[in-house]
C-alpha positions in Angstrom: 164.8 152.6 121.3 162.6 153.5 118.5 160.3 150.5 117.9 158.3 152.4 115.3 161.4 153.1 113.2 162.6 149.5 113.5 159.1 148.3 112.5 159.0 150.5 109.5 162.4 149.2 108.4 160.8 145.8 108.1 157.6 147.0 106.6 155.6 146.3 109.7 153.4 148.4 111.9 154.6 148.9 115.5 152.1 146.5 117.0 153.1 143.7 114.7 156.7 144.4 115.4 156.2 144.4 119.2 154.5 141.0 118.9 157.7 139.7 117.2 159.8 141.4 119.9 157.8 139.6 122.6 158.3 136.3 120.7 162.0 137.0 120.5 162.2 137.6 124.3 160.2 134.5 125.1 162.2 132.2 122.8 165.5 133.7 123.7 164.9 133.1 127.4 163.9 129.5 126.7 167.0 129.1 124.4 169.3 130.5 127.1 168.0 128.0 129.6 168.7 125.3 127.0 172.1 126.7 126.3 173.0 126.6 130.0 171.8 123.0 130.2 173.9 122.2 127.1 177.0 123.8 128.7 176.4 121.8 131.9 176.1 118.6 129.7 179.1 119.6 127.7 177.1 119.6 124.5 178.8 122.1 122.1 176.4 121.4 119.2 173.3 122.1 121.3 174.8 125.3 122.7 175.8 126.5 119.3 172.3 125.7 117.9 170.6 127.7 120.6 172.9 130.7 120.1 172.4 130.5 116.4 168.6 130.7 116.9 169.0 133.8 119.1 171.4 135.3 116.6 169.1 134.9 113.7 166.0 136.3 115.4 167.8 139.3 116.9 169.5 140.1 113.6 166.2 139.9 111.7 164.6 142.4 114.1 167.6 144.7 114.2 168.9 144.1 117.7 172.5 144.1 116.8 174.0 144.0 120.3 172.1 140.7 121.0 173.0 139.5 117.5 176.8 140.2 118.1 176.8 138.5 121.5 175.0 135.4 120.2 177.4 135.3 117.2 180.4 135.4 119.5 178.9 132.7 121.7 178.0 130.5 118.8 181.6 130.7 117.5 182.9 129.8 121.0 180.5 126.9 121.3 181.5 125.6 117.8 185.1 125.7 118.9 184.3 123.7 122.1 185.0 126.7 124.4 182.0 125.9 126.6 183.9 126.8 129.8 184.3 130.4 128.5 180.7 130.9 127.6 179.3 131.9 131.0 180.0 135.6 130.7 178.5 135.8 127.2 175.4 134.0 128.4 175.0 136.4 131.3 175.5 139.4 129.0 172.9 138.0 126.6 170.4 137.5 129.5 171.0 141.1 130.6 170.4 142.4 127.0 167.2 140.3 126.6 165.9 141.5 130.0 166.7 145.1 129.1 164.8 144.7 125.8 161.9 143.3 127.7 161.9 146.3 130.1 162.2 148.9 127.3 159.4 147.1 125.4 157.3 146.9 128.6 157.0 143.2 128.2 
């Protein structure tokens, strides 16, 4: 993953970009915990909101795999398909963890 190129696409230097990546990772992990709680509490709106947040941040930073998974999950939550979200949430966690590893965070 070329963080320098991704940073340049946004008009940032690599250090600034990596700070945003770190923030994305931290907030995504917190959002994913909240989403899991929303699923347990059968709260579709809260789950959709958390997924929307991840989707927006990932899209803005150019992480399209995370964006796509969050978009799919958000749609499922909006349709009340909470019982089918577990796989998507696990895949999102895996992608966020992989990003943290690649970014050495």
